[in-house]
C-alpha positions, 0 to 999 in steps of 0.5 A: 500500500505504501508503494501505491501511495508513493506512485500516486503522490509522484504522479500528482507532483509531476502533473502539478509541476508541469501545470505550474511550468505551463501556466507561468510565462517564461521571463527569458522568452521574447515578448512578441513570441507566444509561449508554447504550452507543454501540455494541451490541457483541454485535451488532457482534461477531456481524456481524464473525464472520459477515463473517470466515466469508464472507471465509474461505470466498471466499478458500478457493474462490478458492485452490481455483480458482487451484490447479486 
Protein backbone atom coordinates (compact mmCIF):
# COMPACT_ATOMS: atom_id res chain seq x y z
CA UNK A 1 0.00 0.00 0.00
CA UNK A 2 2.90 2.31 0.75
CA UNK A 3 4.29 1.68 -2.75
CA UNK A 4 0.97 2.54 -4.42
CA UNK A 5 0.58 5.74 -2.42
CA UNK A 6 4.14 6.70 -3.38
CA UNK A 7 3.42 6.21 -7.06
CA UNK A 8 0.17 8.18 -6.88
CA UNK A 9 1.90 11.00 -4.99
CA UNK A 10 4.74 11.07 -7.52
CA UNK A 11 2.39 11.24 -10.49
CA UNK A 12 0.35 14.03 -8.88
CA UNK A 13 3.50 16.01 -8.12
CA UNK A 14 4.71 15.67 -11.71
CA UNK A 15 1.36 16.84 -13.08
CA UNK A 16 1.33 19.76 -10.65
CA UNK A 17 4.87 20.85 -11.57
CA UNK A 18 4.15 20.64 -15.31
CA UNK A 19 0.93 22.60 -14.83
CA UNK A 20 2.76 25.39 -12.98
CA UNK A 21 5.56 25.48 -15.55
CA UNK A 22 2.97 25.64 -18.29
CA UNK A 23 0.91 28.33 -16.61
CA UNK A 24 3.57 30.89 -15.81
CA UNK A 25 5.26 32.80 -18.63
CA UNK A 26 8.98 32.49 -19.01
CA UNK A 27 10.97 35.62 -18.21
CA UNK A 28 13.57 34.92 -20.92
CA UNK A 29 11.02 34.50 -23.74
CA UNK A 30 10.64 37.37 -26.22
CA UNK A 31 7.50 39.42 -25.63
CA UNK A 32 6.22 39.14 -29.19
CA UNK A 33 6.57 35.35 -29.29
CA UNK A 34 3.66 33.39 -27.88
CA UNK A 35 4.87 30.81 -25.39
CA UNK A 36 4.16 27.24 -26.40
CA UNK A 37 2.40 25.07 -23.85
CA UNK A 38 3.97 21.80 -22.71
CA UNK A 39 0.59 20.08 -22.43
CA UNK A 40 -2.68 20.76 -24.22
CA UNK A 41 -4.76 20.94 -21.03
CA UNK A 42 -8.12 20.90 -22.83
CA UNK A 43 -7.32 17.54 -24.44
CA UNK A 44 -5.86 16.18 -21.20
CA UNK A 45 -8.97 17.16 -19.22
CA UNK A 46 -11.25 15.58 -21.81
CA UNK A 47 -9.31 12.31 -21.65
CA UNK A 48 -9.30 12.32 -17.83
CA UNK A 49 -13.07 12.90 -17.71
CA UNK A 50 -13.66 10.12 -20.23
CA UNK A 51 -11.43 7.75 -18.25
CA UNK A 52 -13.16 8.60 -14.97
CA UNK A 53 -16.53 7.91 -16.57
CA UNK A 54 -15.37 4.49 -17.76
CA UNK A 55 -13.90 3.65 -14.36
CA UNK A 56 -17.13 4.65 -12.59
CA UNK A 57 -19.16 2.52 -15.00
CA UNK A 58 -16.91 -0.51 -14.46
CA UNK A 59 -17.00 -0.13 -10.68
CA UNK A 60 -20.80 0.11 -10.71
CA UNK A 61 -21.04 -3.05 -12.82
CA UNK A 62 -18.64 -4.93 -10.53
CA UNK A 63 -20.51 -3.83 -7.41
CA UNK A 64 -23.81 -4.80 -9.02
CA UNK A 65 -22.44 -8.22 -9.98
CA UNK A 66 -20.97 -8.72 -6.50
CA UNK A 67 -24.26 -7.93 -4.76
CA UNK A 68 -26.35 -10.40 -6.76
